[in-house]
C-alpha positions as CSV (number, residue, x, y, z in Angstrom):
1,M,29.1,79.2,75.5
2,S,30.0,76.0,77.1
3,R,28.8,75.1,80.7
4,K,32.3,75.2,81.9
5,T,33.0,78.6,80.5
6,R,29.6,79.9,81.7
7,K,30.7,78.9,85.3
8,K,34.0,80.6,85.2
9,A,32.4,83.7,83.9
10,E,29.7,83.6,86.7
11,S,32.5,83.1,89.4
12,F,34.6,85.8,87.9
13,A,31.6,88.2,88.1
14,A,30.7,87.1,91.6
15,E,34.3,87.7,92.8
16,T,34.4,91.1,91.0
17,S,31.2,92.0,92.7
18,A,32.4,91.0,96.2
19,T,35.8,92.8,95.8
20,E,33.8,96.0,94.6
21,R,31.7,95.8,97.7
22,K,34.7,95.4,100.1
23,N,36.8,98.1,98.6
24,L,34.7,101.2,98.7
25,G,36.0,104.3,97.0
26,V,37.0,107.4,98.7
27,E,33.8,109.4,97.6
28,Q,31.7,106.6,99.2
29,R,33.2,107.0,102.5
30,S,33.2,110.8,102.9
31,L,30.7,113.6,102.8
32,I,30.5,115.5,99.5
33,A,28.1,118.0,100.0
34,N,30.0,119.5,102.9
35,A,30.2,122.9,104.5
36,A,33.1,124.1,102.3
37,N,30.9,123.9,99.3
38,D,27.7,124.8,100.8
39,I,26.0,127.8,98.9
40,T,23.4,128.1,101.6
41,I,25.8,129.1,104.4
42,P,26.6,132.9,104.3
43,F,30.4,133.9,103.6
44,Y,32.8,132.9,106.2
45,T,36.6,132.8,106.7
46,G,37.9,130.4,109.2
47,A,34.5,130.1,111.1
48,L,31.0,129.4,109.6
49,Q,28.3,132.1,110.0
50,H,24.6,131.7,111.2
51,A,22.1,130.9,108.6
52,D,19.2,132.2,110.8
53,D,17.5,134.9,108.5
54,T,15.8,136.4,111.6
55,L,19.2,136.8,113.2
56,I,20.8,138.1,110.0
57,Q,18.0,140.9,109.5
58,R,17.4,142.0,113.0
59,G,20.4,140.9,115.1
60,G,22.7,143.7,114.1
61,G,25.4,144.1,116.9
62,K,23.4,142.2,119.6
63,G,23.5,138.8,117.8
64,L,21.7,135.9,119.7
65,K,21.1,138.6,122.5
66,I,17.9,139.4,120.6
67,Y,16.5,136.0,121.5
68,D,16.9,136.9,125.3
69,E,14.3,139.5,124.8
70,I,11.8,136.9,124.0
71,K,11.9,135.8,127.6
72,R,11.0,139.1,128.8
73,D,7.4,138.2,127.5
74,T,5.7,136.5,130.3
75,H,3.5,134.1,128.1
76,A,6.7,133.1,125.9
77,S,9.0,132.6,128.9
78,A,6.2,130.4,130.6
79,C,5.9,128.2,127.7
80,L,9.5,127.7,127.1
81,T,9.9,126.8,131.0
82,K,7.1,124.5,130.7
83,R,8.5,122.5,128.0
84,N,12.0,122.4,129.5
85,K,10.8,121.5,133.1
86,H,8.5,118.9,131.5
87,L,11.7,117.2,130.2
88,V,13.8,117.5,133.2
89,A,11.0,116.4,135.5
90,R,11.3,112.8,134.0
91,E,13.5,110.2,135.7
92,W,16.6,109.2,133.9
93,E,18.2,105.9,133.7
94,V,21.3,104.4,132.4
95,N,21.2,101.3,130.4
96,A,24.2,99.0,129.7
97,A,24.9,98.3,126.0
98,S,25.1,94.6,126.8
99,E,25.2,91.9,129.4
100,K,29.0,91.6,129.3
101,P,30.6,92.3,132.6
102,L,32.8,95.2,131.3
103,D,29.8,96.7,129.8
104,V,27.7,96.5,132.8
105,E,30.5,97.9,135.0
106,A,30.9,100.7,132.7
107,A,27.2,101.5,132.9
108,D,27.4,101.4,136.8
109,F,30.3,103.9,136.6
110,V,28.3,106.3,134.5
111,R,25.2,106.0,136.6
112,D,27.4,106.8,139.7
113,V,29.1,109.9,138.0
114,L,25.7,111.4,137.0
115,K,24.3,110.9,140.4
116,T,27.1,113.0,142.0
117,L,26.5,115.8,139.3
118,P,23.5,118.2,139.3
119,F,22.5,116.3,136.3
120,D,18.9,117.8,136.0
121,R,20.3,121.5,135.9
122,I,22.9,120.4,133.3
123,C,20.3,118.9,131.2
124,E,18.0,122.0,131.6
125,D,20.7,124.3,130.5
126,L,21.6,122.3,127.5
127,S,18.0,121.7,126.3
128,G,16.7,125.1,127.2
129,G,19.5,127.0,125.6
130,A,19.3,124.8,122.3
131,L,15.5,124.9,122.1
132,L,15.6,128.8,122.0
133,K,18.8,129.6,120.2
134,G,19.6,126.4,118.2
135,F,22.7,125.3,120.3
136,A,23.9,125.3,123.8
137,V,27.6,124.8,125.1
138,S,28.8,123.4,128.5
139,E,32.3,122.9,129.7
140,I,33.5,120.1,131.6
141,I,36.1,120.6,134.3
142,W,37.8,117.0,134.7
143,Q,39.4,115.6,137.9
144,R,41.3,112.4,139.0
145,D,39.4,110.4,141.6
146,G,41.7,107.5,142.4
147,N,42.3,105.5,139.3
148,R,39.3,107.1,137.6
149,I,38.6,110.4,135.6
150,R,35.3,112.0,136.2
151,P,33.9,115.6,136.0
152,E,34.3,118.0,138.8
153,R,31.6,120.1,137.6
154,I,30.0,121.2,134.2
155,V,29.5,124.9,133.6
156,S,27.1,126.4,130.9
157,H,28.2,129.3,128.8
158,D,26.6,132.1,126.7
159,Q,26.4,131.0,123.1
160,R,27.5,134.2,121.9
161,R,31.1,133.3,122.9
162,F,31.3,130.6,120.4
163,A,31.6,129.9,116.7
164,F,31.9,126.7,114.6
165,G,34.4,125.6,112.0
166,Q,33.9,123.6,108.9
167,D,34.5,120.5,111.1
168,E,31.5,121.5,113.2
169,R,33.7,121.7,116.3
170,P,33.1,124.7,118.6
171,R,35.7,127.7,118.6
172,L,35.9,130.1,121.5
173,L,35.7,133.8,120.4
174,T,38.3,135.9,122.3
175,W,39.3,139.8,122.6
176,T,42.4,138.7,120.3
177,N,40.3,136.6,117.8
178,M,36.7,137.9,117.4
179,N,36.0,136.5,113.8
180,D,37.2,133.0,113.9
181,G,37.7,132.2,117.4
182,I,40.5,130.0,118.9
183,E,40.6,126.1,118.8
184,L,39.4,124.1,121.8
185,P,40.7,120.9,123.1
186,D,38.9,117.5,122.8
187,R,36.7,116.0,125.2
188,K,36.2,119.5,126.9
189,F,33.0,121.1,125.6
190,I,29.5,119.5,125.2
191,V,27.5,120.9,122.4
192,H,23.7,120.2,122.2
193,R,21.9,121.3,119.0
194,Y,18.3,121.6,118.0
195,G,16.7,122.0,114.6
196,V,20.0,121.1,112.6
197,V,19.4,121.5,108.8
198,G,22.2,120.5,106.5
199,N,25.6,121.7,107.2
200,N,24.7,124.4,109.5
201,P,26.3,123.5,113.1
202,Y,24.5,126.3,115.0
203,G,21.2,124.7,114.5
204,L,17.8,126.5,114.3
205,G,16.1,127.2,117.6
206,L,12.6,128.5,118.1
207,G,13.8,132.0,118.6
208,H,13.6,132.7,114.7
209,Q,9.8,132.0,114.9
210,L,9.0,133.5,118.4
211,F,10.8,136.7,117.7
212,W,8.3,138.1,115.3
213,A,5.3,136.9,117.3
214,V,6.5,138.6,120.4
215,L,7.6,141.6,118.6
216,F,4.1,142.1,117.1
217,K,2.5,141.3,120.4
218,R,4.7,144.1,122.0
219,E,3.9,146.6,119.3
220,G,0.2,145.8,120.0
221,V,0.6,146.5,123.7
222,A,2.1,150.1,122.9
223,F,-0.9,150.8,120.8
224,W,-3.1,149.5,123.6
225,L,-1.4,152.0,126.0
226,H,-1.9,154.9,123.6
227,F,-5.4,153.9,123.3
228,L,-6.0,153.8,127.0
229,D,-4.4,157.2,127.3
230,K,-6.5,158.7,124.9
231,F,-9.9,157.1,126.1
232,A,-8.9,157.6,129.8
233,G,-9.9,161.2,129.8
234,P,-11.3,163.8,127.4
235,T,-9.2,166.1,125.4
236,V,-9.3,169.7,126.4
237,I,-9.8,172.4,123.8
238,A,-9.4,176.1,124.7
239,E,-10.7,178.8,122.3
240,T,-8.7,181.9,122.9
241,P,-9.7,185.4,121.9
242,Y,-8.1,187.1,118.8
243,G,-4.8,188.9,119.7
244,M,-3.6,186.6,122.6
245,L,0.2,186.6,122.6
246,S,2.0,183.5,122.0
247,D,3.6,183.4,125.5
248,E,0.3,183.5,127.0
249,Q,-1.1,180.7,124.7
250,R,1.8,178.6,125.8
251,R,1.2,179.3,129.4
252,L,-2.4,178.5,128.9
253,L,-1.6,175.2,127.2
254,N,0.7,174.1,130.0
255,N,-2.3,174.9,132.5
256,L,-4.7,172.8,130.5
257,A,-2.2,169.9,130.2
258,S,-2.2,169.8,134.0
259,I,-5.8,169.5,134.2
260,R,-5.9,165.6,134.4
261,T,-4.2,165.8,137.8
262,S,-5.6,169.1,139.1
263,S,-9.1,169.7,140.4
264,A,-9.0,173.3,139.2
265,V,-7.2,175.5,136.7
266,T,-7.1,179.3,135.8
267,V,-7.5,180.7,132.4
268,P,-7.5,184.2,130.9
269,V,-10.8,186.1,130.8
270,G,-12.4,185.5,127.4
271,T,-11.0,181.9,127.0
272,A,-13.6,179.1,126.5
273,V,-12.7,175.6,127.6
274,K,-14.3,172.5,126.2
275,F,-13.8,168.8,126.5
276,L,-13.7,166.5,123.5
277,E,-14.6,162.8,124.4
278,A,-13.2,160.2,122.1
279,A,-15.7,158.2,120.4
280,R,-15.3,154.6,118.9
281,S,-17.7,152.0,117.4
282,G,-17.1,148.3,116.6
283,S,-16.3,145.1,118.6
284,V,-12.5,144.8,117.8
285,S,-10.3,145.3,120.8
286,Y,-6.5,145.1,121.5
287,Q,-7.2,142.1,123.6
288,D,-8.1,140.0,120.6
289,W,-4.8,140.9,119.1
290,L,-2.8,140.0,122.2
291,D,-4.7,136.8,122.7
292,Y,-4.0,135.7,119.0
293,W,-0.3,136.1,119.4
294,D,-0.4,134.3,122.7
295,K,-2.0,131.4,121.0
296,Q,0.6,131.4,118.1
297,I,3.4,131.5,120.8
298,S,1.8,128.3,122.6
299,I,1.5,126.6,119.3
300,C,5.1,127.2,118.3
301,I,6.4,126.2,121.8
302,L,4.1,123.6,122.9
303,G,2.4,122.3,119.7
304,E,-1.1,123.1,121.5
305,T,-2.8,125.7,123.5
306,L,-5.2,124.1,126.1
307,T,-2.6,122.9,128.7
308,T,-1.6,126.7,129.1
309,D,-5.0,128.4,128.7
310,I,-8.1,126.3,128.3
311,G,-10.1,129.2,127.5
312,S,-13.9,129.7,127.5
313,N,-14.6,126.9,125.1
314,G,-12.1,124.3,126.2
315,S,-12.7,121.1,128.1
316,R,-10.9,118.7,130.2
317,A,-11.0,116.0,127.7
318,A,-9.5,118.4,125.0
319,A,-6.8,119.5,127.4
320,E,-5.8,115.7,127.9
321,T,-5.6,115.3,124.1
322,H,-3.4,118.5,123.7
323,A,-1.2,117.1,126.5
324,D,-0.4,114.1,124.4
325,M,1.0,116.5,121.8
326,L,3.2,118.3,124.4
327,D,4.4,114.7,125.6
328,L,5.4,113.9,121.9
329,L,7.5,116.9,121.6
330,V,9.2,116.3,125.0
331,D,9.9,112.8,123.7
332,S,11.5,114.2,120.9
333,D,13.6,116.6,122.9
334,A,14.6,113.8,125.4
335,D,15.8,111.5,122.6
336,H,17.9,114.4,121.1
337,L,19.4,115.3,124.3
338,S,20.2,111.5,125.1
339,D,22.1,111.4,121.8
340,S,24.2,114.3,122.4
341,L,25.0,113.0,125.7
342,H,25.8,109.6,124.6
343,E,27.9,110.9,121.7
344,Q,30.0,113.3,124.1
345,L,29.7,113.2,127.8
346,V,29.0,109.3,128.2
347,C,31.4,108.5,125.2
348,W,34.3,110.4,127.0
349,L,33.7,108.8,130.4
350,I,34.1,105.5,128.7
351,D,37.1,106.4,126.7
352,Y,38.8,107.6,129.9
353,N,37.9,104.7,132.3
354,F,36.8,101.7,130.3
355,P,38.6,101.4,126.9
356,G,37.0,98.9,124.9
357,A,33.6,98.8,126.7
358,A,30.5,99.6,124.7
359,I,28.9,103.1,125.2
360,P,25.7,102.7,127.7
361,H,22.8,104.9,126.9
362,V,21.2,107.7,129.1
363,W,17.5,107.9,128.7
364,R,14.7,110.2,130.1
365,V,11.7,108.0,130.6
366,R,8.1,109.2,130.1
367,P,6.1,108.6,133.1
368,S,3.7,105.7,133.0
369,N,-0.1,106.4,132.4
370,E,-1.6,103.9,134.6
371,K,-5.1,105.2,133.8
372,A,-4.5,104.6,130.0
373,K,-3.0,101.1,130.7
374,A,-6.1,100.2,132.7
375,E,-8.5,101.4,129.9
376,T,-6.4,99.3,127.5
377,R,-6.6,96.2,129.5
378,K,-10.3,96.6,129.9
379,A,-10.8,97.1,126.3
380,K,-8.7,94.0,125.4
381,A,-10.7,92.0,128.0
382,D,-14.0,93.1,126.7
383,A,-12.8,92.1,123.3
384,A,-11.5,88.8,124.2
385,T,-15.0,88.1,126.0
386,S,-16.8,89.0,122.8
387,E,-14.7,86.9,120.6
388,H,-15.0,84.0,123.1
389,A,-18.9,84.2,123.0
390,A,-18.9,84.5,119.1
391,L,-16.6,81.6,118.9
392,I,-18.9,79.3,121.0
393,D,-21.8,80.2,118.8
394,I,-19.9,79.2,115.7
395,I,-18.8,75.9,117.2
396,A,-22.4,75.3,118.3
397,S,-23.5,75.8,114.6
398,A,-20.7,73.7,113.3
399,A,-22.0,70.7,115.4
400,H,-24.8,70.4,112.8
401,I,-22.2,69.5,110.3
402,E,-21.2,65.9,110.0
403,D,-18.1,66.1,107.9
404,D,-15.1,67.0,110.1
405,D,-13.1,68.8,107.0
406,T,-16.4,71.1,106.3
407,A,-17.0,71.6,109.9
408,R,-13.2,72.8,110.2
409,E,-13.7,75.1,107.1
410,F,-16.8,76.6,108.6
411,I,-15.3,77.4,111.9
412,T,-12.1,79.0,110.7
413,A,-14.0,81.0,108.0
414,F,-14.9,83.8,110.7
415,D,-11.3,84.8,111.3
416,L,-11.6,84.0,115.2
417,T,-9.1,81.1,115.1
418,H,-6.1,83.0,113.5
419,N,-4.3,82.9,116.8
420,L,-5.0,79.2,117.3
421,S,-2.7,76.4,116.2
422,D,-3.9,73.5,114.0
423,E,-4.0,71.2,116.8
424,A,-6.2,73.5,118.8
425,I,-8.6,74.0,115.9
426,D,-8.8,70.2,115.5
427,R,-9.8,69.9,119.2
428,L,-12.5,72.3,118.5
429,V,-13.8,70.2,115.6
430,E,-13.8,67.1,117.6
431,A,-15.7,68.6,120.4
432,R,-18.4,70.7,118.6
433,F,-21.1,68.3,119.2
434,A,-20.8,69.1,123.0
435,F,-22.0,72.7,122.1
436,M,-25.2,71.8,120.5
437,E,-28.4,73.4,121.8
438,G,-29.3,71.8,125.1
439,K,-25.7,70.7,125.7
440,R,-23.4,73.7,125.3
441,P,-22.6,75.9,128.5
442,K,-24.4,79.2,128.8
443,R,-22.3,82.1,127.9
444,T,-22.0,83.8,131.2
445,P,-18.9,84.5,133.1
446,D,-19.5,81.8,135.6
447,H,-19.6,79.2,132.7
448,M,-16.6,80.7,130.9
449,P,-13.9,78.7,132.9
450,A,-15.4,75.4,131.5
451,F,-14.7,76.3,128.0
452,S,-11.2,77.5,128.8
453,T,-10.3,74.3,130.7
454,L,-11.6,72.3,127.6
455,F,-9.9,74.3,125.1
456,G,-7.5,76.8,126.6
457,P,-7.8,80.5,126.6
458,L,-7.9,81.9,123.1
459,G,-4.4,82.9,121.8
460,S,-2.6,81.3,124.7
461,K,0.6,79.3,124.7
462,K,-1.7,76.4,125.8
463,N,-2.9,76.4,122.3
464,G,0.5,76.5,120.8
465,I,0.7,80.1,120.1
């Protein structure tokens, strides 16, 4: 093949490849593994069904109502509230998408709208509901305010009133349509989801895990009450003479049953009354059972245990370490909530009032840990001081080397000059004789400025970094 023919072939191949990249097929621009052919979603007609195994097995006619019973457990309720309050306690901020005047004005408008709303309560309803049940729905009532459109109020709804279609949009279940629900208008309902997997628009909240832990704990309490009832007082045994009629035996049994609350009781002549004390050995208690499930509940919700119950073997340092895990979970919750607000409420505000503007972001900011920052700064300062002193020793040793290239190689071999420019290293090589024994400054904080003045602080912009 000639050079000319080869160039034509290469040009044709390049044009063909570019055309294929620009003209994407339909299958490349659409979701193939969608809800319509998802074999993991239970049978549906017009609305998708829950894929929560716990809800399918134990929900019955109550549906999501069974997860409300989790909040009746004081420990589970406290942990859920703690995680949610930890989120809404953070300050929020609105950041413009760019420095363009239109984008900045749009961000200012969104910030003003959120300030006029009970924004923390709105976030708490969305985040708390989705965390437990997988999704939460809030409805926006819009109003006109001059030439602007803004929410008058935002109302949270019970999740049991909603279903989702194949398009993942919410549908309202009504008395006339209990199965598929009715279609809802655009830009009206905010949906926040937690634990979304695949094509399941309902999400998967912590309720499907907490249900069993709370159920087993509740059953343990029932057995504990029975245990206390048995061991609180002895069992009364009456030995009746032969021939006592059944009616008389029943009356005697009723009298003996009231012996716990009575100071005296009468029995027929010839009846012997004894007391049977319950006996038990071993160290296993129902308290251990309840403590175990409380820890499992804490781990499920908070990812740790010591910020809720430090126990007898805990420590302040361990509790602070566990608090970092809680912060990571809340960081994730805050990011997911910010995404939901960005894609829905904030986007709708911009579409209504600032068409063409970029969508600003709403963030929940983690509080600054000043103690950790101070410790980090101190550690960096100590490390810089140590490197500073070590470099002086290396330069002083290099002063015994006459050849500049060899001295440079020696100085750079210790990986303490990786942040210095070539010019700064050349200056160190030239000045190495000033640091010979008897001439170099002492390595004390009072003499450090002299070295910094000569060479500049290590890693600074003065050295070309």
